[in-house]
C-alpha positions in Angstrom: -7.9 -21.3 -18.5 -10.6 -21.0 -15.8 -12.7 -17.9 -15.5 -14.5 -16.1 -12.7 -18.1 -15.6 -13.7 -18.8 -11.8 -13.7 -21.6 -10.6 -11.4 -23.6 -7.4 -11.4 -20.8 -5.9 -9.2 -17.7 -7.2 -11.1 -18.9 -6.8 -14.7 -16.9 -4.0 -16.3 -19.3 -1.4 -17.9 -17.0 1.3 -19.0 -14.3 0.3 -21.5 -15.5 -3.3 -21.5 -12.6 -4.2 -23.8 -10.3 -3.8 -20.8 -12.2 -6.4 -18.7 -10.5 -9.6 -17.8 -12.3 -12.4 -15.9 -9.6 -15.1 -16.3 -8.4 -16.4 -12.9 -4.8 -16.5 -14.1 -4.9 -12.7 -15.0 -6.5 -11.9 -11.6 -3.9 -14.0 -9.8 -1.0 -12.5 -11.7 -2.0 -9.0 -10.8 -2.5 -9.9 -7.1 0.9 -11.7 -7.0 2.8 -8.7 -8.5 1.2 -6.1 -6.2 1.8 -6.0 -2.4 -0.6 -3.3 -1.1 -4.4 -3.6 -1.2 -7.1 -1.2 -0.2 -9.9 -2.8 1.9 -13.2 -1.0 2.3 -16.5 -1.6 4.0 -19.6 0.2 5.3 -20.0 0.4 9.1 -22.9 2.5 10.6 -23.5 4.3 7.3 -19.9 5.3 7.0 -17.5 4.0 4.4 -14.1 3.0 5.9 -11.0 2.1 3.9 -7.5 1.0 4.8 -4.3 0.2 2.9 -2.6 -3.0 4.0 -0.4 -5.8 2.9 -1.8 -9.2 1.9 -0.9 -12.6 0.7 -2.6 -15.0 -1.8 -2.9 -18.7 -1.1 -4.6 -20.3 -4.1 -8.1 -18.8 -4.4 -7.9 -17.2 -1.0 -6.6 -13.8 0.0 -5.2 -13.2 3.5 -5.5 -9.7 4.9 -4.0 -8.6 8.2 -3.9 -5.7 10.6 -4.2 -4.8 14.3 -6.8 -6.7 16.2 -8.7 -3.5 17.0 -8.6 -2.3 13.4 -12.0 -0.9 12.6 -12.3 -2.4 9.1 -11.0 -5.8 10.0 -13.2 -6.0 13.1 -16.2 -5.3 10.9 -15.0 -7.9 8.4 -14.7 -10.4 11.2 -18.3 -9.6 12.2 -19.5 -10.3 8.6 -19.4 -6.9 6.9 -19.2 -7.0 3.1 -15.7 -6.1 1.8 -14.4 -4.5 -1.3 -10.7 -5.1 -1.9 -8.7 -3.4 -4.7 -5.2 -3.8 -6.0 -3.7 -1.5 -8.7 -0.5 -1.6 -10.6 0.5 1.5 -12.6 2.6 0.8 -15.7 2.8 4.2 -17.3 1.5 7.7 -17.9 -0.3 8.0 -21.2 0.4 11.5 -22.5 -2.0 12.7 -25.2 -2.2 15.8 -27.4 -5.2 17.0 -25.4 -5.4 17.0 -21.6 -8.8 15.3 -21.8 -7.2 12.2 -23.5 -4.5 11.8 -20.9 -4.7 8.4 -19.2 -2.7 5.7 -17.3 -1.7 2.2 -18.3 -2.6 0.0 -15.4 -3.6 -3.4 -14.2 -6.2 -3.6 -11.4 -8.3 -6.2 -9.6 -11.5 -5.6 -7.6 -12.8 -8.3 -5.2 -16.1 -8.4 -3.3 -17.1 -10.8 -0.6 -17.5 -11.6 3.1 -14.3 -12.6 4.9 -13.7 -15.3 7.5 -11.9 -14.4 10.7 -8.9 -16.7 11.3 -8.8 -17.5 15.0 -6.9 -20.8 15.2 -3.3 -19.8 16.2 -1.7 -22.3 13.7 -3.8 -21.1 10.8 -3.2 -17.5 11.7 0.6 -18.0 11.9 0.5 -19.8 8.5 -1.6 -16.9 7.0 0.9 -14.3 8.4 3.8 -16.3 6.9 1.9 -16.2 3.5 1.7 -12.4 3.8 5.4 -12.0 4.7 6.5 -14.3 1.9 4.2 -12.5 -0.6 6.2 -9.3 0.3 9.5 -11.1 0.0 9.5 -14.8 -0.9 11.4 -16.9 1.7 11.5 -14.2 4.4 9.3 -16.0 6.8 11.8 -18.8 7.2 14.6 -16.3 8.1 12.8 -14.2 10.7 11.3 -15.1 14.1 7.7 -16.1 13.8 5.1 -14.2 15.9 4.7 -15.3 19.6 1.4 -15.8 21.3 1.1 -12.1 22.4 1.8 -10.9 18.9 -0.7 -13.3 17.4 -3.3 -12.0 19.9 -2.6 -8.4 18.8 -3.1 -9.3 15.2 -6.3 -9.9 13.2 -6.2 -11.9 10.0 -9.2 -12.5 7.7 -9.5 -14.8 4.7 -11.4 -13.7 1.6 -12.2 -16.3 -1.1 -11.6 -14.9 -4.5 -14.8 -16.0 -6.2 -16.4 -12.6 -7.0 -13.7 -10.6 -8.8 -12.6 -9.0 -12.1 -9.5 -7.4 -13.5 -9.2 -4.3 -15.7 -6.2 -3.6 -17.9 -5.2 -0.7 -20.1 -2.2 -0.9 -22.4 -1.0 1.1 -25.4 -0.6 4.7 -26.4 -2.9 7.7 -26.4 -6.3 7.8 -28.1 -6.2 11.3 -29.5 -9.0 12.8 -31.5 -8.4 12.9 -35.3 -8.3 16.7 -35.4 -5.6 16.8 -32.7 -3.1 14.5 -34.4 -1.3 17.4 -36.1 -0.9 19.6 -33.0 2.7 20.4 -32.1 2.4 18.5 -28.8 4.4 15.4 -27.8 2.3 12.3 -27.3 3.2 8.8 -26.1 3.8 6.8 -22.9 6.1 7.4 -20.0 6.7 3.9 -18.6 6.7 3.5 -14.8 7.8 0.6 -12.6 8.5 -0.2 -9.0 12.1 -1.0 -8.4 14.0 -2.1 -5.3 17.1 -0.3 -4.2 20.2 -1.6 -2.4 19.4 -3.1 1.0 20.2 -0.7 3.9 21.1 -2.5 7.2 19.7 -1.3 10.5 22.0 1.6 11.6 21.0 1.7 15.2 21.5 -2.1 15.8 23.6 -3.5 12.9 22.7 -7.0 11.9 25.0 -9.8 13.2 24.7 -11.6 9.8 25.2 -10.5 6.2 22.6 -9.7 3.6 20.3 -12.8 3.4 19.7 -14.8 0.2 16.2 -13.4 -0.2 17.7 -9.9 -0.6 20.8 -10.9 -2.6 18.8 -12.5 -5.4 16.7 -10.6 -7.9 13.0 -10.5 -7.1 9.9 -9.1 -8.8 10.9 -5.4 -8.3 14.4 -5.8 -9.6 17.6 -6.0 -7.5 
């Protein structure tokens, strides 16, 4: 299993036992999530946005409006920090101080590349759409020239990254174990509901295969 060499920025300092630098672990978390937060510093101000993304091998594609402040800065060479977090459960302890979360997270640092070639941009956007719902890009109309011009897509190589994972129950103090307080884990998960067709303009076709089959959030 290949690893991503930790750097001064990606090395986990607090709870080092939760650190993971295996590329497979990083990729698995990125593949299960679908919203990332992208941050950068522009003119001494920190800017951050949530957006969808798509992974293609060791590259992460991030998109937004062409005029988006963060992505414009990214295209101009600003350093980015990208985070993805999956919440797996609330950890309820006998003391409020020991309450926690079970989670899986990834942090990526780097300088992105602005994708300007129309064919490359269209392929990157298809990657993002298929990351949200595998196979969807082959069912829906692809972006036209005007839509491509209105969209900015940047590519970030995943070569400075780390994951952090917490699992298990509460870590109560020894003197609190006999307190009459319930302790344990409340599992949490993201689940898909039943597809709801467009009410204003009902689709002329039935529910597509990508929605009629189970996917990573359940069906």
